[in-house]
N, C-alpha and C positions, 0 to 999 in steps of 0.2 A: 687379442693378438691378431695381427693382420695375416691374410693369406700369404702375402709375400714372405713374411718372416717365417710362416709355417713351413714353406718349402725349404727353408734353411735348417729346420730342426734335425737333430740327430737323436736316434732312439737307442738307449742302452738297456740291456737286460742284465740286471744285477740281482743275484739271489731271487730270481723269478719275480722281480718287481720292475715295472715299466717306469723309466726315468727319462723324460724329454729334456733336452739341453738346447737352449737358444743362444749359446755362446757366452752367457753371463751367469745364469742360474740353473739349478737342477730342481725340478718339481715332480715328485712321484705322482703317477696317474692311478686313480682308484679303479679297481676292477669291480663290476657289479657283484654284490653278495660275497665280497672278499674271495672270489675265486682266484686260482693261481694260473698265470699265463705260462705257456710252455714254448711257444714259437711265434715269431712275428715276421711279417713281410709288408711290402707296400706295392700298390698297383693303382695307377691313374689318380695319384694324390690321396688315395685312401690308405690308412694303416689297417692291417688285418691281424688280429690277435687270436690265436687258438688257446683253448682252455685245457689245462693239464687233466689227463684222465677222462676225457670226454670226446664227443664228436662235434662240439659246439665251437663256433668262432664269432668274435665281435669285430666291428669295424669302427673307425673314427673317420668321419667325413672330412673332406678338405675344408680347412679353416677352423674346424672345431679343435678343442683342447681337452675334451672329456669324452668318456664313453657313455652313450645313451643306453639305458637299461634295455631298450627295445631294439637296439641295433645289433642283432645277432641272427645267425642262421646255423643250420646243422648239416653236416655231411651225412645224409641219410640213405644213400644208395646201399651202404652196408653198415652194420652196427659197430664196426671197429673204431678204436680211439684214434685221434689225429696224432701223428708223430711229427710231421713237418708240414709247413704250409709255405709255398714258394711261388713267386711270380716270374714267368718268363714270357717275353713279348707282351701280348695283351691277354694272357691266360693266367688263371690262378690254379695251381696244382695243389690239391689237398691229398697228402700221402698218409695213409693210416697204417696200422699194424699189419693188416692183411691185404688191403686194396688201395687203389689210388683213383681219384676222380678229378675232372677238369671243369672249372667254372669260368665264366666270362662276365664282363661288365654288361649290365642289363639296360642302363640308362634311366632306371627308376630310382629316384633318391631314397625312397622308403625301403626298397629291396634291391640294392645296387649290384648284387651278384646272383647269377643263375647257373645251375649245373647244366653243362652241355650234354644233350641227349647222345647216347652211344659212346661217351667218353668215360666209361668206368672200367677199370682194369684190375685183374687179380694179381697185382704186384704191390705188396706192402713194403714196409721199411723196418730195419732192425733198430735204427737210432737216428735221431736228427743230425748228430755229428757226422754221419757218413754222407749226408746230402751236400752236393756242390753244384752251383750254377756253372755251366761250362759252355763250350762252343763245339759244334760239329758241322762241318762243311760251311763254315762262316755264319751259321745260324745258332741262336741260343738253344740250350738243352739242359736237362738235369741228369745227374748221375747219383745213384745211391746203392746201398747194400740192402738186399731184401731179407725177409725173415728166414727164408730157406738158404741164405748165404750165397746168393748169386749177386753179381753186380749188374745193375740195370741202367741203361741209357734211355731217357725219354725225350723224344722230339716228335710231337704228334701222337705217338703211341710208345709205350715202354717196350724195350727189347733187351734180352740178355747179351752181355758182352764179355762175361767171364768165361774162362776155360776151366778144365778139370783141376789143374794145379791151384789156381786162385781159389776155387771153391773149397778145396781141401784145406788150404790155409785158413780160410774164413771160418770153416766149421770148427777148427781147433783154437780159434782166437776169441778173446773176450772184449777187445777194444777196437773200435772202428771209427777213424776220423778221416774224412775226405776233404780235399781242396783242389783247386784248379789253377794252373798258370800257363802262360804262353812263352815260348822261347824259339827264336829262329824259325818262325812260321809254323811251328809245331804246337799242338795243344795237348796238355798233359793233365790227367786226373791222378792225384797222389792219394793213396789209401794207406794210412798208417795203422798198423795193428801191433799188438804186444809181441807178436812173433817175428814179423818182418815188415818192410815197407814195399808195397806193391804199387807200380806206376803203369798207367795205361796211356800209350801214345794213341790218341783218338784218331788222328788222320791215317795212321798206318795200321790201326787195329792190332797192336802188338803190346803184350804185357812184359814188364821188366820187374826184376827185383833190384831195388836200390839200397845201398848200405854205406855207412861210413866205414873206412878201413878198420878192420879188426873188431867190427861190431855186427850184430845181426840186423839192425835197423838203420835207416838214415836218420840222423839227428833232427832233421826238420820234420816235425810232426804236424805243423800248421804253417800257412803262409799267406802273404798278401802281396799284390802286385800293383805298382803305379807306373804306367807307361813301360819302360824297359827295366825298371828297378824292381828286383824281387827280394822280399824279406821273408825270413823264416824264423819260427819259434820252436824251441825244444820244450815240449810239455811233459815228456815221459821221464827224463832224467834230471834236468836242471832248468831253472827259469832263465834261459838265455835267448837273446834275439840276434839273428845273423843277417848279414847281407849275402845273398847267394850269387856267386859268380860262376863262370863256366867251369864246372867240374869240382868246385870246392867251396867251403864256407870262409868268407873273409874274416880275418881276425885270428881264428884258430888254424887256418890253412889245412883243414881236414878234407881229404880228397873223397870223392864220390866213386863208388864202384857200382856199375850197372851190369846186370845179367839178364838175358832173355829167358823168360819162363816157358 
């Protein structure tokens, strides 16, 4: 398969199996020693795949279609397991259960990633689902929920952005799913929990509680944006897909209630 076609690949994670799709066929990718992948990202035309229950990650080089047994490294600054692995700008963020560390492209094809000295932080992650790529001051960042139930914004270094109310809710909740969207020049991180939906206006540094009328949570527990079109999915109650308009969900016309926390 040519490099040009490789750039057009889409990767799907289904039942923890990597399945590349070239627009015509699906072909599962074998993981060395039948290990289970947990999280995947891409940087500089490499695909990076973390292994479940470990601090190890593999990579697939540009133009390749298989994982070489020797194409791996470990996040060894601390011995915690990898929860999420994400690329922002030209950096690779490896977020573990207790800590996070930042790697960069090395230029060496045999060891294409190196950990950046001084970029190891005691800010781990409660679940991969809470991690969202976002924007702060027009630059990319990551936001996630930490093990001690704080919300972290990482841009250069991770900082806490949650307040006492948000952390109290997170300590009592068992479900955390985060996603990001932009509307009217504002950037929002949406954090769905089983108790309520918390939304952070990143530019104004303000937390809100959003809900559908007569409900504790907002029906949109996950979303995706294409230009000015925003789509949301209801994962908690029913498998529905919505188009999100100003203040309500198209189709059901269910209005959004926003409260400052």
